[in-house]
PQR file with spaces between the fields and no chain letter, atoms N, CA, C, O and H, PARSE charges and radii, in Angstrom:
ATOM       1  N    MET     1       7.595   -3.632    8.978 -0.4000 1.5000
ATOM       2  CA   MET     1       8.190   -2.968    7.833 -0.0000 2.0000
ATOM       3  C    MET     1       7.070   -2.663    6.835  0.5500 1.7000
ATOM       4  O    MET     1       6.306   -3.560    6.481 -0.5500 1.4000
ATOM       5  N    PRO     2       6.962   -1.427    6.383 -0.5600 1.5000
ATOM       6  CA   PRO     2       5.899   -1.051    5.451  0.2800 2.0000
ATOM       7  C    PRO     2       6.069   -1.692    4.073  0.5500 1.7000
ATOM       8  O    PRO     2       7.175   -2.032    3.654 -0.5500 1.4000
ATOM       9  N    ILE     3       4.945   -1.843    3.390 -0.4000 1.5000
ATOM      10  CA   ILE     3       4.933   -2.333    2.013 -0.0000 2.0000
ATOM      11  C    ILE     3       4.619   -1.142    1.117  0.5500 1.7000
ATOM      12  O    ILE     3       3.641   -0.429    1.342 -0.5500 1.4000
ATOM      13  H    ILE     3       4.046   -1.566    3.731  0.4000 1.0000
ATOM      14  N    TYR     4       5.440   -0.931    0.113 -0.4000 1.5000
ATOM      15  CA   TYR     4       5.224    0.157   -0.832 -0.0000 2.0000
ATOM      16  C    TYR     4       4.913   -0.417   -2.206  0.5500 1.7000
ATOM      17  O    TYR     4       5.453   -1.457   -2.585 -0.5500 1.4000
ATOM      18  H    TYR     4       6.235   -1.510   -0.070  0.4000 1.0000
ATOM      19  N    GLU     5       4.048    0.253   -2.950 -0.4000 1.5000
ATOM      20  CA   GLU     5       3.740   -0.131   -4.320 -0.0000 2.0000
ATOM      21  C    GLU     5       4.538    0.745   -5.270  0.5500 1.7000
ATOM      22  O    GLU     5       4.656    1.955   -5.073 -0.5500 1.4000
ATOM      23  H    GLU     5       3.610    1.098   -2.642  0.4000 1.0000
ATOM      24  N    TYR     6       5.077    0.124   -6.290 -0.4000 1.5000
ATOM      25  CA   TYR     6       5.813    0.834   -7.332 -0.0000 2.0000
ATOM      26  C    TYR     6       5.239    0.447   -8.684  0.5500 1.7000
ATOM      27  O    TYR     6       4.672   -0.634   -8.843 -0.5500 1.4000
ATOM      28  H    TYR     6       4.981   -0.859   -6.450  0.4000 1.0000
ATOM      29  N    GLU     7       5.389    1.345   -9.662 -0.4000 1.5000
ATOM      30  CA   GLU     7       4.977    1.073  -11.027 -0.0000 2.0000
ATOM      31  C    GLU     7       6.146    1.358  -11.961  0.5500 1.7000
ATOM      32  O    GLU     7       6.765    2.420  -11.897 -0.5500 1.4000
ATOM      33  H    GLU     7       5.849    2.224   -9.533  0.4000 1.0000
ATOM      34  N    CYS     8       6.435    0.405  -12.818 -0.4000 1.5000
ATOM      35  CA   CYS     8       7.521    0.563  -13.783 -0.0000 2.0000
ATOM      36  C    CYS     8       7.109    1.548  -14.866  0.5500 1.7000
ATOM      37  O    CYS     8       6.012    1.459  -15.417 -0.5500 1.4000
ATOM      38  H    CYS     8       5.932   -0.458  -12.869  0.4000 1.0000
ATOM      39  N    LYS     9       8.004    2.491  -15.166 -0.4000 1.5000
ATOM      40  CA   LYS     9       7.731    3.493  -16.195 -0.0000 2.0000
ATOM      41  C    LYS     9       7.796    2.892  -17.601  0.5500 1.7000
ATOM      42  O    LYS     9       7.192    3.423  -18.533 -0.5500 1.4000
ATOM      43  H    LYS     9       8.895    2.564  -14.718  0.4000 1.0000
ATOM      44  N    LYS    10       8.527    1.787  -17.751 -0.4000 1.5000
ATOM      45  CA   LYS    10       8.713    1.204  -19.076 -0.0000 2.0000
ATOM      46  C    LYS    10       7.626    0.177  -19.424  0.5500 1.7000
ATOM      47  O    LYS    10       6.974    0.296  -20.461 -0.5500 1.4000
ATOM      48  H    LYS    10       9.017    1.355  -16.994  0.4000 1.0000
ATOM      49  N    CYS    11       7.430   -0.830  -18.561 -0.4000 1.5000
ATOM      50  CA   CYS    11       6.502   -1.913  -18.901 -0.0000 2.0000
ATOM      51  C    CYS    11       5.155   -1.816  -18.194  0.5500 1.7000
ATOM      52  O    CYS    11       4.228   -2.549  -18.537 -0.5500 1.4000
ATOM      53  H    CYS    11       7.960   -0.927  -17.719  0.4000 1.0000
ATOM      54  N    GLY    12       5.030   -0.915  -17.207 -0.4000 1.5000
ATOM      55  CA   GLY    12       3.765   -0.723  -16.519 -0.0000 2.0000
ATOM      56  C    GLY    12       3.481   -1.705  -15.390  0.5500 1.7000
ATOM      57  O    GLY    12       2.414   -1.643  -14.778 -0.5500 1.4000
ATOM      58  H    GLY    12       5.783   -0.319  -16.929  0.4000 1.0000
ATOM      59  N    LYS    13       4.408   -2.606  -15.103 -0.4000 1.5000
ATOM      60  CA   LYS    13       4.220   -3.587  -14.032 -0.0000 2.0000
ATOM      61  C    LYS    13       4.086   -2.878  -12.686  0.5500 1.7000
ATOM      62  O    LYS    13       4.873   -1.990  -12.360 -0.5500 1.4000
ATOM      63  H    LYS    13       5.274   -2.656  -15.600  0.4000 1.0000
ATOM      64  N    ILE    14       3.075   -3.283  -11.904 -0.4000 1.5000
ATOM      65  CA   ILE    14       2.894   -2.774  -10.548 -0.0000 2.0000
ATOM      66  C    ILE    14       3.349   -3.878   -9.602  0.5500 1.7000
ATOM      67  O    ILE    14       2.918   -5.026   -9.718 -0.5500 1.4000
ATOM      68  H    ILE    14       2.435   -4.005  -12.168  0.4000 1.0000
ATOM      69  N    PHE    15       4.225   -3.519   -8.664 -0.4000 1.5000
ATOM      70  CA   PHE    15       4.754   -4.513   -7.742 -0.0000 2.0000
ATOM      71  C    PHE    15       4.943   -3.907   -6.358  0.5500 1.7000
ATOM      72  O    PHE    15       5.001   -2.688   -6.198 -0.5500 1.4000
ATOM      73  H    PHE    15       4.575   -2.587   -8.570  0.4000 1.0000
ATOM      74  N    GLU    16       5.037   -4.782   -5.362 -0.4000 1.5000
ATOM      75  CA   GLU    16       5.180   -4.347   -3.976 -0.0000 2.0000
ATOM      76  C    GLU    16       6.582   -4.634   -3.473  0.5500 1.7000
ATOM      77  O    GLU    16       7.219   -5.607   -3.878 -0.5500 1.4000
ATOM      78  H    GLU    16       4.989   -5.773   -5.492  0.4000 1.0000
ATOM      79  N    VAL    17       7.056   -3.761   -2.572 -0.4000 1.5000
ATOM      80  CA   VAL    17       8.390   -3.903   -1.996 -0.0000 2.0000
ATOM      81  C    VAL    17       8.297   -3.650   -0.490  0.5500 1.7000
ATOM      82  O    VAL    17       7.745   -2.637   -0.063 -0.5500 1.4000
ATOM      83  H    VAL    17       6.538   -2.971   -2.244  0.4000 1.0000
ATOM      84  N    TYR    18       8.837   -4.571    0.313 -0.4000 1.5000
ATOM      85  CA   TYR    18       8.994   -4.323    1.744 -0.0000 2.0000
ATOM      86  C    TYR    18      10.194   -3.409    1.898  0.5500 1.7000
ATOM      87  O    TYR    18      11.281   -3.707    1.403 -0.5500 1.4000
ATOM      88  H    TYR    18       9.286   -5.395   -0.034  0.4000 1.0000
ATOM      89  N    GLN    19       9.992   -2.290    2.587 -0.4000 1.5000
ATOM      90  CA   GLN    19      11.050   -1.291    2.631 -0.0000 2.0000
ATOM      91  C    GLN    19      11.024   -0.560    3.971  0.5500 1.7000
ATOM      92  O    GLN    19       9.956   -0.162    4.435 -0.5500 1.4000
ATOM      93  H    GLN    19       9.109   -2.048    2.988  0.4000 1.0000
ATOM      94  N    ARG    20      12.167   -0.382    4.584 -0.4000 1.5000
ATOM      95  CA   ARG    20      12.251    0.381    5.822 -0.0000 2.0000
ATOM      96  C    ARG    20      11.896    1.839    5.568  0.5500 1.7000
ATOM      97  O    ARG    20      12.097    2.355    4.469 -0.5500 1.4000
ATOM      98  H    ARG    20      13.035   -0.706    4.206  0.4000 1.0000
ATOM      99  N    LEU    21      11.368    2.494    6.592 -0.4000 1.5000
ATOM     100  CA   LEU    21      11.014    3.902    6.467 -0.0000 2.0000
ATOM     101  C    LEU    21      12.223    4.760    6.111  0.5500 1.7000
ATOM     102  O    LEU    21      12.086    5.772    5.424 -0.5500 1.4000
ATOM     103  H    LEU    21      11.205    2.074    7.485  0.4000 1.0000
ATOM     104  N    SER    22      13.400    4.364    6.571 -0.4000 1.5000
ATOM     105  CA   SER    22      14.612    5.139    6.329 -0.0000 2.0000
ATOM     106  C    SER    22      15.177    4.952    4.919  0.5500 1.7000
ATOM     107  O    SER    22      16.048    5.715    4.501 -0.5500 1.4000
ATOM     108  H    SER    22      13.512    3.541    7.129  0.4000 1.0000
ATOM     109  N    GLU    23      14.692    3.945    4.180 -0.4000 1.5000
ATOM     110  CA   GLU    23      15.192    3.692    2.828 -0.0000 2.0000
ATOM     111  C    GLU    23      14.450    4.552    1.811  0.5500 1.7000
ATOM     112  O    GLU    23      13.240    4.753    1.917 -0.5500 1.4000
ATOM     113  H    GLU    23      13.985    3.326    4.519  0.4000 1.0000
ATOM     114  N    LYS    24      15.182    5.054    0.834 -0.4000 1.5000
ATOM     115  CA   LYS    24      14.582    5.897   -0.196 -0.0000 2.0000
ATOM     116  C    LYS    24      14.084    5.109   -1.397  0.5500 1.7000
ATOM     117  O    LYS    24      13.203    5.579   -2.117 -0.5500 1.4000
ATOM     118  H    LYS    24      16.165    4.891    0.748  0.4000 1.0000
ATOM     119  N    GLY    25      14.620    3.943   -1.625 -0.4000 1.5000
ATOM     120  CA   GLY    25      14.195    3.128   -2.752 -0.0000 2.0000
ATOM     121  C    GLY    25      14.911    3.437   -4.046  0.5500 1.7000
ATOM     122  O    GLY    25      14.429    3.080   -5.121 -0.5500 1.4000
ATOM     123  H    GLY    25      15.337    3.561   -1.041  0.4000 1.0000
ATOM     124  N    ASP    26      16.057    4.098   -3.964 -0.4000 1.5000
ATOM     125  CA   ASP    26      16.814    4.470   -5.163 -0.0000 2.0000
ATOM     126  C    ASP    26      17.383    3.268   -5.912  0.5500 1.7000
ATOM     127  O    ASP    26      17.697    3.374   -7.097 -0.5500 1.4000
ATOM     128  H    ASP    26      16.449    4.388   -3.091  0.4000 1.0000
ATOM     129  N    ASP    27      17.519    2.132   -5.242 -0.4000 1.5000
ATOM     130  CA   ASP    27      18.122    0.956   -5.860 -0.0000 2.0000
ATOM     131  C    ASP    27      17.093   -0.065   -6.348  0.5500 1.7000
ATOM     132  O    ASP    27      17.468   -1.175   -6.726 -0.5500 1.4000
ATOM     133  H    ASP    27      17.264    2.045   -4.279  0.4000 1.0000
ATOM     134  N    ILE    28      15.823    0.284   -6.349 -0.4000 1.5000
ATOM     135  CA   ILE    28      14.766   -0.648   -6.743 -0.0000 2.0000
ATOM     136  C    ILE    28      14.681   -0.731   -8.258  0.5500 1.7000
ATOM     137  O    ILE    28      14.764    0.274   -8.965 -0.5500 1.4000
ATOM     138  H    ILE    28      15.519    1.186   -6.043  0.4000 1.0000
ATOM     139  N    LYS    29      14.510   -1.975   -8.742 -0.4000 1.5000
ATOM     140  CA   LYS    29      14.370   -2.232  -10.172 -0.0000 2.0000
ATOM     141  C    LYS    29      13.093   -3.025  -10.408  0.5500 1.7000
ATOM     142  O    LYS    29      12.642   -3.765   -9.534 -0.5500 1.4000
ATOM     143  H    LYS    29      14.443   -2.791   -8.168  0.4000 1.0000
ATOM     144  N    CYS    30      12.521   -2.870  -11.582 -0.4000 1.5000
ATOM     145  CA   CYS    30      11.337   -3.626  -11.970 -0.0000 2.0000
ATOM     146  C    CYS    30      11.683   -5.113  -12.024  0.5500 1.7000
ATOM     147  O    CYS    30      12.681   -5.489  -12.641 -0.5500 1.4000
ATOM     148  H    CYS    30      12.887   -2.269  -12.292  0.4000 1.0000
ATOM     149  N    PRO    31      10.871   -5.968  -11.385 -0.5600 1.5000
ATOM     150  CA   PRO    31      11.161   -7.403  -11.403  0.2800 2.0000
ATOM     151  C    PRO    31      10.912   -8.060  -12.757  0.5500 1.7000
ATOM     152  O    PRO    31      11.334   -9.196  -12.972 -0.5500 1.4000
ATOM     153  N    VAL    32      10.237   -7.370  -13.671 -0.4000 1.5000
ATOM     154  CA   VAL    32       9.941   -7.937  -14.987 -0.0000 2.0000
ATOM     155  C    VAL    32      10.988   -7.538  -16.023  0.5500 1.7000
ATOM     156  O    VAL    32      11.570   -8.398  -16.685 -0.5500 1.4000
ATOM     157  H    VAL    32       9.893   -6.447  -13.496  0.4000 1.0000
ATOM     158  N    CYS    33      11.228   -6.227  -16.162 -0.4000 1.5000
ATOM     159  CA   CYS    33      12.122   -5.774  -17.230 -0.0000 2.0000
ATOM     160  C    CYS    33      13.444   -5.198  -16.728  0.5500 1.7000
ATOM     161  O    CYS    33      14.347   -4.947  -17.527 -0.5500 1.4000
ATOM     162  H    CYS    33      10.756   -5.529  -15.624  0.4000 1.0000
ATOM     163  N    GLY    34      13.572   -4.985  -15.415 -0.4000 1.5000
ATOM     164  CA   GLY    34      14.827   -4.502  -14.857 -0.0000 2.0000
ATOM     165  C    GLY    34      15.040   -3.004  -14.919  0.5500 1.7000
ATOM     166  O    GLY    34      16.114   -2.520  -14.561 -0.5500 1.4000
ATOM     167  H    GLY    34      12.839   -5.189  -14.767  0.4000 1.0000
ATOM     168  N    THR    35      14.040   -2.256  -15.366 -0.4000 1.5000
ATOM     169  CA   THR    35      14.169   -0.803  -15.438 -0.0000 2.0000
ATOM     170  C    THR    35      14.354   -0.228  -14.041  0.5500 1.7000
ATOM     171  O    THR    35      13.661   -0.622  -13.103 -0.5500 1.4000
ATOM     172  H    THR    35      13.167   -2.649  -15.657  0.4000 1.0000
ATOM     173  N    GLU    36      15.295    0.709  -13.906 -0.4000 1.5000
ATOM     174  CA   GLU    36      15.587    1.317  -12.616 -0.0000 2.0000
ATOM     175  C    GLU    36      14.630    2.460  -12.296  0.5500 1.7000
ATOM     176  O    GLU    36      14.005    3.039  -13.184 -0.5500 1.4000
ATOM     177  H    GLU    36      15.858    1.030  -14.668  0.4000 1.0000
ATOM     178  N    LYS    37      14.534    2.764  -11.023 -0.4000 1.5000
ATOM     179  CA   LYS    37      13.769    3.886  -10.481 -0.0000 2.0000
ATOM     180  C    LYS    37      12.294    3.895  -10.916  0.5500 1.7000
ATOM     181  O    LYS    37      11.850    4.813  -11.605 -0.5500 1.4000
ATOM     182  H    LYS    37      15.041    2.293  -10.302  0.4000 1.0000
ATOM     183  N    PRO    38      11.546    2.866  -10.509 -0.5600 1.5000
ATOM     184  CA   PRO    38      10.107    2.888  -10.774  0.2800 2.0000
ATOM     185  C    PRO    38       9.437    3.998   -9.964  0.5500 1.7000
ATOM     186  O    PRO    38      10.041    4.549   -9.044 -0.5500 1.4000
ATOM     187  N    VAL    39       8.212    4.318  -10.301 -0.4000 1.5000
ATOM     188  CA   VAL    39       7.469    5.381   -9.646 -0.0000 2.0000
ATOM     189  C    VAL    39       6.741    4.814   -8.430  0.5500 1.7000
ATOM     190  O    VAL    39       6.029    3.816   -8.536 -0.5500 1.4000
ATOM     191  H    VAL    39       7.721    3.871  -11.048  0.4000 1.0000
ATOM     192  N    LYS    40       6.925    5.461   -7.264 -0.4000 1.5000
ATOM     193  CA   LYS    40       6.213    5.035   -6.061 -0.0000 2.0000
ATOM     194  C    LYS    40       4.760    5.456   -6.203  0.5500 1.7000
ATOM     195  O    LYS    40       4.468    6.607   -6.528 -0.5500 1.4000
ATOM     196  H    LYS    40       7.504    6.272   -7.178  0.4000 1.0000
ATOM     197  N    ARG    41       3.849    4.519   -5.958 -0.4000 1.5000
ATOM     198  CA   ARG    41       2.415    4.788   -6.083 -0.0000 2.0000
ATOM     199  C    ARG    41       1.811    5.111   -4.729  0.5500 1.7000
ATOM     200  O    ARG    41       2.305    4.674   -3.690 -0.5500 1.4000
ATOM     201  H    ARG    41       4.086    3.584   -5.694  0.4000 1.0000
ATOM     202  N    VAL    42       0.744    5.877   -4.758 -0.4000 1.5000
ATOM     203  CA   VAL    42      -0.016    6.148   -3.547 -0.0000 2.0000
ATOM     204  C    VAL    42      -0.991    4.993   -3.395  0.5500 1.7000
ATOM     205  O    VAL    42      -1.788    4.723   -4.293 -0.5500 1.4000
ATOM     206  H    VAL    42       0.342    6.232   -5.603  0.4000 1.0000
ATOM     207  N    SER    43      -0.926    4.314   -2.260 -0.4000 1.5000
ATOM     208  CA   SER    43      -1.835    3.198   -2.033 -0.0000 2.0000
ATOM     209  C    SER    43      -2.685    3.474   -0.809  0.5500 1.7000
ATOM     210  O    SER    43      -2.370    4.352   -0.005 -0.5500 1.4000
ATOM     211  H    SER    43      -0.279    4.534   -1.530  0.4000 1.0000
ATOM     212  N    SER    44      -3.751    2.731   -0.674 -0.4000 1.5000
ATOM     213  CA   SER    44      -4.676    2.942    0.435 -0.0000 2.0000
ATOM     214  C    SER    44      -4.144    2.307    1.717  0.5500 1.7000
ATOM     215  O    SER    44      -3.341    1.375    1.677 -0.5500 1.4000
ATOM     216  H    SER    44      -4.007    2.018   -1.327  0.4000 1.0000
ATOM     217  N    PHE    45      -4.598    2.821    2.835 -0.4000 1.5000
ATOM     218  CA   PHE    45      -4.228    2.315    4.143 -0.0000 2.0000
ATOM     219  C    PHE    45      -5.209    1.236    4.537  0.5500 1.7000
ATOM     220  O    PHE    45      -6.404    1.365    4.274 -0.5500 1.4000
ATOM     221  H    PHE    45      -5.250    3.578    2.867  0.4000 1.0000
ATOM     222  N    SER    46      -4.734    0.185    5.156 -0.4000 1.5000
ATOM     223  CA   SER    46      -5.612   -0.889    5.594 -0.0000 2.0000
ATOM     224  C    SER    46      -5.316   -1.218    7.039  0.5500 1.7000
ATOM     225  O    SER    46      -4.156   -1.298    7.444 -0.5500 1.4000
ATOM     226  H    SER    46      -3.763    0.080    5.369  0.4000 1.0000
ATOM     227  N    SER    47      -6.366   -1.410    7.813 -0.4000 1.5000
ATOM     228  CA   SER    47      -6.213   -1.795    9.207 -0.0000 2.0000
ATOM     229  C    SER    47      -7.063   -3.017    9.465  0.5500 1.7000
ATOM     230  O    SER    47      -8.267   -2.998    9.210 -0.5500 1.4000
ATOM     231  H    SER    47      -7.308   -1.346    7.484  0.4000 1.0000
ATOM     232  N    CYS    48      -6.465   -4.073    9.964 -0.4000 1.5000
ATOM     233  CA   CYS    48      -7.200   -5.306   10.217 -0.0000 2.0000
ATOM     234  C    CYS    48      -7.417   -5.529   11.701  0.5500 1.7000
ATOM     235  O    CYS    48      -7.841   -6.614   12.099 -0.5500 1.4000
ATOM     236  H    CYS    48      -5.487   -4.089   10.172  0.4000 1.0000
ATOM     237  N    GLY    49      -7.142   -4.549   12.517 -0.4000 1.5000
ATOM     238  CA   GLY    49      -7.339   -4.685   13.953 -0.0000 2.0000
ATOM     239  C    GLY    49      -8.795   -4.517   14.325  0.5500 1.7000
ATOM     240  O    GLY    49      -9.610   -4.136   13.484 -0.5500 1.4000
ATOM     241  H    GLY    49      -6.797   -3.668   12.193  0.4000 1.0000
ATOM     242  N    SER    50      -9.137   -4.798   15.581 -0.4000 1.5000
ATOM     243  CA   SER    50     -10.509   -4.641   16.024 -0.0000 2.0000
ATOM     244  C    SER    50     -10.878   -3.170   16.040  0.5500 1.7000
ATOM     245  O    SER    50     -10.062   -2.321   16.400 -0.5500 1.4000
ATOM     246  H    SER    50      -8.475   -5.108   16.264  0.4000 1.0000
ATOM     247  N    GLY    51     -12.104   -2.870   15.651 -0.4000 1.5000
ATOM     248  CA   GLY    51     -12.571   -1.494   15.634 -0.0000 2.0000
ATOM     249  C    GLY    51     -11.868   -0.640   14.612  0.5500 1.7000
ATOM     250  O    GLY    51     -11.684    0.556   14.839 -0.5500 1.4000
ATOM     251  H    GLY    51     -12.767   -3.559   15.358  0.4000 1.0000
ATOM     252  N    GLY    52     -11.464   -1.215   13.481 -0.4000 1.5000
ATOM     253  CA   GLY    52     -10.710   -0.529   12.440 -0.0000 2.0000
ATOM     254  C    GLY    52     -11.119    0.904   12.175  0.5500 1.7000
ATOM     255  O    GLY    52     -12.029    1.421   12.824 -0.5500 1.4000
ATOM     256  H    GLY    52     -11.614   -2.187   13.297  0.4000 1.0000
ATOM     257  N    PHE    53     -10.476    1.538   11.251 -0.4000 1.5000
ATOM     258  CA   PHE    53     -10.685    2.939   10.972 -0.0000 2.0000
ATOM     259  C    PHE    53     -11.644    3.180    9.815  0.5500 1.7000
ATOM     260  O    PHE    53     -11.946    4.334    9.510 -0.5500 1.4000
ATOM     261  H    PHE    53      -9.737    1.118   10.723  0.4000 1.0000
ATOM     262  N    ALA    54     -12.129    2.141    9.170 -0.4000 1.5000
ATOM     263  CA   ALA    54     -12.818    2.261    7.892 -0.0000 2.0000
ATOM     264  C    ALA    54     -13.952    3.278    7.863  0.5500 1.7000
ATOM     265  O    ALA    54     -13.855    4.257    7.123 -0.5500 1.4000
ATOM     266  H    ALA    54     -11.884    1.204    9.419  0.4000 1.0000
ATOM     267  N    SER    55     -15.013    3.095    8.624 -0.4000 1.5000
ATOM     268  CA   SER    55     -16.176    3.959    8.446 -0.0000 2.0000
ATOM     269  C    SER    55     -16.093    5.268    9.209  0.5500 1.7000
ATOM     270  O    SER    55     -16.824    6.202    8.878 -0.5500 1.4000
ATOM     271  H    SER    55     -15.092    2.300    9.226  0.4000 1.0000
ATOM     272  N    GLY    56     -15.250    5.378   10.201 -0.4000 1.5000
ATOM     273  CA   GLY    56     -15.189    6.589   11.000 -0.0000 2.0000
ATOM     274  C    GLY    56     -14.371    7.703   10.390  0.5500 1.7000
ATOM     275  O    GLY    56     -14.337    8.805   10.938 -0.5500 1.4000
ATOM     276  H    GLY    56     -14.657    4.619   10.470  0.4000 1.0000
ATOM     277  N    TYR    57     -13.713    7.454    9.276 -0.4000 1.5000
ATOM     278  CA   TYR    57     -12.816    8.457    8.716 -0.0000 2.0000
ATOM     279  C    TYR    57     -13.055    8.710    7.239  0.5500 1.7000
ATOM     280  O    TYR    57     -12.120    9.044    6.512 -0.5500 1.4000
ATOM     281  H    TYR    57     -13.741    6.559    8.831  0.4000 1.0000
ATOM     282  N    GLY    58     -14.286    8.556    6.786 -0.4000 1.5000
ATOM     283  CA   GLY    58     -14.604    8.895    5.410 -0.0000 2.0000
ATOM     284  C    GLY    58     -14.293    7.819    4.400  0.5500 1.7000
ATOM     285  O    GLY    58     -14.368    8.075    3.198 -0.5500 1.4000
ATOM     286  H    GLY    58     -15.046    8.285    7.377  0.4000 1.0000
ATOM     287  N    PHE    59     -13.944    6.618    4.844 -0.4000 1.5000
ATOM     288  CA   PHE    59     -13.688    5.525    3.932 -0.0000 2.0000
ATOM     289  C    PHE    59     -14.919    4.639    3.879  0.5500 1.7000
ATOM     290  O    PHE    59     -15.811    4.776    4.716 -0.5500 1.4000
ATOM     291  H    PHE    59     -13.883    6.410    5.820  0.4000 1.0000
ATOM     292  N    SER    60     -14.984    3.750    2.929 -0.4000 1.5000
ATOM     293  CA   SER    60     -16.127    2.845    2.844 -0.0000 2.0000
ATOM     294  C    SER    60     -16.154    1.924    4.052  0.5500 1.7000
ATOM     295  O    SER    60     -15.141    1.757    4.731 -0.5500 1.4000
ATOM     296  H    SER    60     -14.260    3.639    2.249  0.4000 1.0000
ATOM     297  N    GLY    61     -17.299    1.333    4.321 -0.4000 1.5000
ATOM     298  CA   GLY    61     -17.468    0.498    5.506 -0.0000 2.0000
ATOM     299  C    GLY    61     -16.881   -0.880    5.382  0.5500 1.7000
ATOM     300  O    GLY    61     -16.936   -1.643    6.346 -0.5500 1.4000
ATOM     301  H    GLY    61     -18.122    1.469    3.769  0.4000 1.0000
ATOM     302  N    SER    62     -16.324   -1.244    4.251 -0.4000 1.5000
ATOM     303  CA   SER    62     -15.738   -2.572    4.127 -0.0000 2.0000
ATOM     304  C    SER    62     -14.231   -2.449    3.994  0.5500 1.7000
ATOM     305  O    SER    62     -13.697   -1.392    3.659 -0.5500 1.4000
ATOM     306  H    SER    62     -16.279   -0.624    3.467  0.4000 1.0000
ATOM     307  N    SER    63     -13.567   -3.550    4.263 -0.4000 1.5000
ATOM     308  CA   SER    63     -12.118   -3.554    4.147 -0.0000 2.0000
ATOM     309  C    SER    63     -11.666   -4.850    3.527  0.5500 1.7000
ATOM     310  O    SER    63     -12.469   -5.763    3.335 -0.5500 1.4000
ATOM     311  H    SER    63     -14.001   -4.409    4.535  0.4000 1.0000
ATOM     312  N    SER    64     -10.398   -4.944    3.212 -0.4000 1.5000
ATOM     313  CA   SER    64      -9.855   -6.171    2.652 -0.0000 2.0000
ATOM     314  C    SER    64      -9.637   -7.220    3.726  0.5500 1.7000
ATOM     315  O    SER    64      -9.135   -8.307    3.437 -0.5500 1.4000
ATOM     316  H    SER    64      -9.745   -4.202    3.368  0.4000 1.0000
ATOM     317  N    CYS    65     -10.006   -6.913    4.954 -0.4000 1.5000
ATOM     318  CA   CYS    65      -9.790   -7.832    6.066 -0.0000 2.0000
ATOM     319  C    CYS    65     -10.972   -8.772    6.257  0.5500 1.7000
ATOM     320  O    CYS    65     -10.982   -9.565    7.199 -0.5500 1.4000
ATOM     321  H    CYS    65     -10.414   -6.031    5.188  0.4000 1.0000
ATOM     322  N    GLY    66     -11.963   -8.696    5.382 -0.4000 1.5000
ATOM     323  CA   GLY    66     -13.040   -9.660    5.432 -0.0000 2.0000
ATOM     324  C    GLY    66     -14.298   -9.172    6.103  0.5500 1.7000
ATOM     325  O    GLY    66     -14.874   -9.903    6.909 -0.5500 1.4000
ATOM     326  H    GLY    66     -11.954   -8.052    4.617  0.4000 1.0000
ATOM     327  N    GLY    67     -14.745   -7.988    5.813 -0.4000 1.5000
ATOM     328  CA   GLY    67     -16.035   -7.568    6.336 -0.0000 2.0000
ATOM     329  C    GLY    67     -16.078   -6.110    6.702  0.5500 1.7000
ATOM     330  O    GLY    67     -15.118   -5.363    6.510 -0.5500 1.4000
ATOM     331  H    GLY    67     -14.277   -7.394    5.159  0.4000 1.0000
ATOM     332  N    SER    68     -17.243   -5.717    7.245 -0.4000 1.5000
ATOM     333  CA   SER    68     -17.443   -4.333    7.622 -0.0000 2.0000
ATOM     334  C    SER    68     -16.914   -4.084    9.003  0.5500 1.7000
ATOM     335  O    SER    68     -16.913   -4.975    9.852 -0.5500 1.4000
ATOM     336  H    SER    68     -18.022   -6.324    7.401  0.4000 1.0000
ATOM     337  N    HIS    69     -16.462   -2.865    9.231 -0.4000 1.5000
ATOM     338  CA   HIS    69     -15.956   -2.451   10.538 -0.0000 2.0000
ATOM     339  C    HIS    69     -16.679   -1.189   10.940  0.5500 1.7000
ATOM     340  O    HIS    69     -16.966   -0.336   10.101 -0.5500 1.4000
ATOM     341  H    HIS    69     -16.463   -2.141    8.542  0.4000 1.0000
ATOM     342  N    SER    70     -16.967   -1.070   12.195 -0.4000 1.5000
ATOM     343  CA   SER    70     -17.501    0.197   12.697 -0.0000 2.0000
ATOM     344  C    SER    70     -16.326    1.054   13.114  0.5500 1.7000
ATOM     345  O    SER    70     -15.185    0.593   13.136 -0.5500 1.4000
ATOM     346  H    SER    70     -16.734   -1.763   12.877  0.4000 1.0000
ATOM     347  N    SER    71     -16.605    2.290   13.440 -0.4000 1.5000
ATOM     348  CA   SER    71     -15.521    3.201   13.789 -0.0000 2.0000
ATOM     349  C    SER    71     -14.871    2.845   15.105  0.5500 1.7000
ATOM     350  O    SER    71     -13.732    3.239   15.355 -0.5500 1.4000
ATOM     351  H    SER    71     -17.532    2.665   13.421  0.4000 1.0000
ATOM     352  N    GLY    72     -15.582    2.092   15.970 -0.4000 1.5000
ATOM     353  CA   GLY    72     -15.006    1.692   17.242 -0.0000 2.0000
ATOM     354  C    GLY    72     -15.125    2.740   18.318  0.5500 1.7000
ATOM     355  O    GLY    72     -14.596    2.566   19.416 -0.5500 1.4000
ATOM     356  H    GLY    72     -16.507    1.772   15.767  0.4000 1.0000
ATOM     357  N    PHE    73     -15.817    3.838   18.020 -0.4000 1.5000
ATOM     358  CA   PHE    73     -15.985    4.899   18.996 -0.0000 2.0000
ATOM     359  C    PHE    73     -17.444    4.960   19.404  0.5500 1.7000
ATOM     360  O    PHE    73     -18.332    4.727   18.585 -0.5500 1.4000
ATOM     361  H    PHE    73     -16.247    3.980   17.128  0.4000 1.0000
ATOM     362  N    GLY    74     -17.702    5.282   20.708 -0.4000 1.5000
ATOM     363  CA   GLY    74     -19.057    5.516   21.164 -0.0000 2.0000
ATOM     364  C    GLY    74     -19.725    4.337   21.578  0.5500 1.7000
ATOM     365  O    GLY    74     -20.884    4.395   21.989 -0.5500 1.4000
ATOM     366  H    GLY    74     -16.980    5.471   21.373  0.4000 1.0000
């Protein structure tokens, strides 16, 4: 299940929500102030598998998975 980041329009809190691809997120509320319909944020993609995608696709050579990854090709 994907994790989506949302930002509250009222208090500015950024929070994550596990959400099915088929769900629109219309019922999501800020966990701090309860404001409805926070803004979905664009977040970066992360791959922790072997031969990750980091350096082969224009991203930096490091990842949040604990080190540098090569493109895994060649």
